N, C-alpha and C positions, 0 to 999 in steps of 0.2 A: 227138192229144194226146201229150205227152211222158211218158216213164216216170218221169222225175225231177220231183217236184212242187216241192220247195224244199230248199235246203241247211239243215242244222241248225247254228245258231250258239248254243251254250250253253257254259257254263264247262267241263263235262266234255269235250265235243267239241273245244273250243279247246285243251285240254291235250293231246289226242290228235293235233291238227294238227302239233305239234312232232315227233311220231314218224312223220309221213307218212300219218296216217289221217284221213279226212274222213267226215262223216255227212250223209245225205240222207233226206228223207221221199220214199218212192216209192209207186207204185200197188200196191194189194193183190195184183193178179194178176201182178206182175213177178217173174221168176226171176233168179238170179244172173248168168246169161249175158247176159240183156237189160240188166241194170243195168250190167254191165261195159262193154258196147258203147255204151250211152248216155253214160256218163261219159267214155269215151275220145273219142267223137265231139264232145261238147259242149265239153270243156275241153282236148282235144288232149294228153292224158297217157297213160302206160302204167299199167294197173291190174294188180296182182299177185293180190290176194285180195278177195273180197266176202263179208261176213258180213251176214245178214239177221235181223231181229227183228220179230215180230208183237206190237205193243203193244196191249193191251186197254184200252179207254176207261175212265176213272175213273167210279166210281159217285157220283152226285150226288143229293142230296135237299134240299128246302127246305120250310119250314112256312108255309102261307098261310091266309087266311080260309077258303078252300074245302077245306082239309085238307092232307095231306102229298103233295107232288108228288115223284116219284122217277124216275130214269132214268139213262142212261149217256151220257157224251161219246162221240164217234165213235172207233172203233178205227182204227189206221193201221199202216203197215209202215215200219220204218227199215232203212237199209243203211249199214254201216260199210265204207268202201272203203279199202284199203291200196294206196298208189301205189308204183311202183318207186323205188329210192333216188335222191335228188337231184331229184325232181320235186315241184312245188308247185302248188296251186290257190289263186289269189288271188280271193276273193269280193268284195273291196272295190275292185277296180280301176275299176269303172264309177261308183262313188259320188262 
């Protein structure tokens, strides 16, 4: 299984794309070196920096006939990858 789960396509990340930064959801066990190698292999670009963020799942609760059900959404890990100047990743080329 690949280290990269899916690319992040949000408004904040799209604003960072103009600066050469791209976001990915990655495996929880992945480290920065593995993420760098996976992005370089998959997209054929040169990666300068990798920043990682462990995102804690949101707390959710709802009220039902049986009482209050509460829990958390799953936690995940994000990676913000900075590419070398002049390089671009096009996520929409296959659509």
